[in-house]
N, C-alpha and C positions, 0 to 999 in steps of 0.2 A: 438620488442615484437609482440605478436599476438593480434589482436582485430577484432571484428565483426562490420561491418558498414552497415547501411541502405542506400545503394547506389541509390535505386529507391523504394519508398514506394509502397506497394501493397500486397494483401493477397496471400499467397502461391507462385505459379509460376508466378504470375502477377508482382511481385516485384523482387528486387535484394538485397539480404541480404548475405553478403560475409565476409569470414574470410581473413584477410590480415596481412602481415608482414610489420611493419613500425617502425620508431624510437620511443624510449621511450619518453614520454612527459617530459617537464621541468617545475618545479613549478614556477609560476609567483610570484611577491612580495605578501606576505601574504598568500601564498598557501602551502599546503603539497603535496609531492609526495608519493603515497601509492602503495605498492605492494599488489595486490589483492589476497586474499586467499579464498574468497567466494563472490558470487553475486547472490542475489535473482532474480527470474524471475517473474516480475509483469505483470498484465494484461495491465497496461499502456504501457509497452514495446511492447506488441502485437499491441496496438493502434498506436504506433509510427511506427512500422514496416509495418502495413497494410495500413497506410495513413488515419486512422480514425481521427487523430489529424493533424492540419496543420504543415507543415515542419517549424521548427524554425532554425535548423542548418543542411544544406545539408550534407549528408553522416555521420550523427551522429553515435557515438557508444552508444547504449542503456545501460540501467542498472543504477538503483539508490538505490539499497539495497546492499551496498558495504561494506565489512569488509576486513581490511588488516593491513599491518604494515607500519609505516612511515619510508621511506628510505631517504628522503631529505626534507629540509625546504627552502622555498623561503625567500627572504629578508623580515624581519619584521614579519614573522609568529610567533605567540606566543601561548602558552598553551599546546604545545606538544613537544616531543623530538623524535629523531630517535629511532626506536625500539618499540614505543608505538603502541598498538592495537587501531585502530580507526574505526568509522563508517562514511560512506558517504551517506547522505540521499537525498531525492528528492529536497527539498528546498536548493538552492545554493546561492542565492543573493536576498537581498531586499535593498531599498534605505535608510531606516532608518529614513527618515525625513517627509514622507507624513503623512496625517492625519490617515491613517490606521496603519502605523508603530507606530506612537506616541500613538495610542489607544490600542496597544497590539494585533493588527490584521494584522501582517505582511504577513500572507498568502493571504491577499487581496491587497497587494502592487501592483500598476500598473507596477512597474519596476521589479517585481519578476522574477527570472530566475531559471531554473531547470536542475538538473543533468540528463543526458541521453535524453535531449530534446533540451535545449539551449546550453549545453556543453557536451563533451564526457563523457560517464559514465563507468560502470564497467564490460561490456562484453569484458574485455581485461585483460592483465597481469599487467598493471599499470594504475593508474588514478590520477588525481589531484583534490583537494578540497580546497576552502578557509578555513583557520584554524578556522575562526569565525563561520563556518557552519558545522564543523566536531564534532563528539561526541566521548567521552570516552565510552567504552562499559561495560555492567555489567559483573561481574565474574560468573563462574559456568556454562557457556554455551560454546559449540563448535562454531567455526566461522560459520559453516553451519547453526547452530541454530540461531545465532545472525542476520544473513543477513536479514531474513524476518521481523525482528522487526523494521527495519529502514524505511519501508513504510507500509507494511501490518499491522504491529503492531501499528505504530503511527497513521495511518489513521483510523484504527478500533477504537482506543482509542478516537480520536477526534469525530468520528461518534457517539460513545456511549455518549459522553458528549453533542453532539448536540441534542440527543433524550431527554435530561432532565428527565431521568427515576427517578421516585420517589423511596424512600427506599423500598426494598423488592418488586420492581415492576415486571411486566410481560413483557418480551422482546421477540419480534419476530425477527428472523434473516432469511432473504431471500437470498439464495446462501450460500455455506459453503466451501469456499476455504481458501487461505492463510490468508487473513485479518480476515474473519469471525471466524475462529477457534481460533484466538487469542483474539478477542473482546469478544467472548463468555466466555472465561476463566476469563477475567477481570470482566465481569458482574456477573458471578457466584461467584467469590471471594467477590464481594460487596453485595451479598445476593439476587440477582435477580433470578427469575424463567425464564428459557430460552426455547423457542420453536423454532426449526429450520425447515425451509421449503426449500427443495432443490431437484433437479431432480436426483442427484447422489446417488445411493444406498450406495456406499462406504462412501460418506460424511455423510449420515444419520447415519451409524454405528459409525463413528468417533464422531459425535455430542453426541450420547448417551453414548459413552465411556467417554467423557469429562464431562458429568453430565447434559446434556440437559433433560428437563422434557418430551419432545416429539420431534419426528423428522418425518416429513411427506414430501410429494412431494410439489413442488413449487406452485402448483395450489390448494392445499388443504386449508381448513379453520383451523386455529389453534384451539385447544380444549377449549380455553377461550379467552375473549376479551383482547387485548394488551394495556398496558400503553404506549408502544413505540415500534418502529420497525426500523430495518436498512436494506436497500436494497443494498446488495453487488453485486448481479448479474447485468450486464449491460443491463437489459431487461426492457424497459419501460412498457411493457404490464403487469408487475407485480405491478405497482404502484396502479392501482385501487383496486385489491383484498387486497393489503397490507393496503391501507387506510380504506377499509371497515372492516378490521379485528381490527382496533383500537377502543378502548373504548372512551368514551367522554373525550375530552382534550388530547387525545393521539397525539404523534408526530412520523412521518416517516422521517428518514434521508436517503438520497441517497448518497452512499459513493463512487461513481465512477467519474472519470474525463470525461467519455463518457457514454451516455445512448441512446438506441434506442428510437424511438418516443413514447411518452406517449399517450395512447388512451384518448378519452374524459372522463372527470370526471363529475359525477353527484353531484350537490351541496348538496342535501339532504342526499344522500347515502354515499358520500365520505368525505365531508368537514364540513358539519354542526355539531353543538355541539362542536365547537372550536377544531376540528382536524386540525393538521398542517402538511405541507409538506416542508421540509428543504433540502438544498443541503449541501455538504461538499466540501470545496475548499482548497485543500492542507492542510498544518498544519503549526503551528508556532513552533519555537524552544522551546518555553515553553511547548507545547504539548509533544514534543519529550523527553525533560528532565523529565517531569512528568511520562511518560510511561516507560522510561528506568529505572527510580528509582523504579517504581512499579515492573518491571521485576526483579530487584535486590532483592527486599524484598519478592516477591511472585514467586517462580520458576514456569515458564510456560512450558507446554508440547508443543514443537514446532515440528510439523509433517512435515518432508521434504522428497522430492524426489530428490536425487543428480544426476547431469549430469556433465560430463567433459565439460570444456569450448569449446572444439572442436565440441560438439554436441548442441550448443545453438540453432541451427535451429530446431533440434528435440524437444528440450524443449518447444519452442514456439508453434510448431505444436501440441504437446501433450496438452499444455494449451488451445489452441484454440479448441481442440476436447474434452475438459473436461476429459482428461485421467490422470490428476495430482491430487493426494490426498495431501492436505496440501499445502506446498509451494515447487515449483521447485527451486533448487539452483545449480548454476554453480560453478565448482571448476577448476581453472587453473591447 
């Protein structure tokens, strides 16, 4: 099979990201072997390639928004059969016994492992996944539309829940890529007023098409105080203006695994009156099931930019340069 590997992390020509021919993987006990039909391109993949994240598996195959068909089952794998359409998400393993797992916070498990970082992912023609961490996918979507749901959608959903938005609340969204354009649709379906702030003119157009009340540049002040906000852009310099845009008691959730340095916050201007700053750390399987059930009941408009698997390097370059509208998706 063909697979892309991060042989040497580094941005652009500083690293080595190469397409290789190699044997098809075999499913271990409890695992599924999946023939990949679509794999979303996530900003986390860019952080893995560029070395923004520490190396967990040398030479890893990135990709954790994987949709495909089960072609083989390892010993003891349950819940799926050959021919089933399944999704492979970011979260791949948790211990199941630590205090976080027991409390329903498996995303905070110290033993957690991740697809495309700790184990080979979906920038390939085949991938494996523990059956206990795979998902049946909602009907009514093409595989290319389903792929972004498996991280962009799920993480956006968890970030929205971390904001604790009141009923009919006012939500600000900073950055408007794959995850943001899905989270916005969930918020709108639940009755929120959504204001989008992003530097991309095309993304602002998409936000208005989806029903946002306003769409301005990332450095603008939204037209009304916000009950909550989500920062999707990996830009720490946006934290102070986002915090300042919050109304009393408002919450800002940062939805990325990597963020540039946050400038100094002023207590009176940014934090007083019980404003809160929260992070989002991966997701639980419960989050994923809730979101995928939502997507089954509420058809989402999933905006994608398709690339052949052979052009994964171009897809990452376009993502890094903010040339992608919606979600980039690889197709073998």
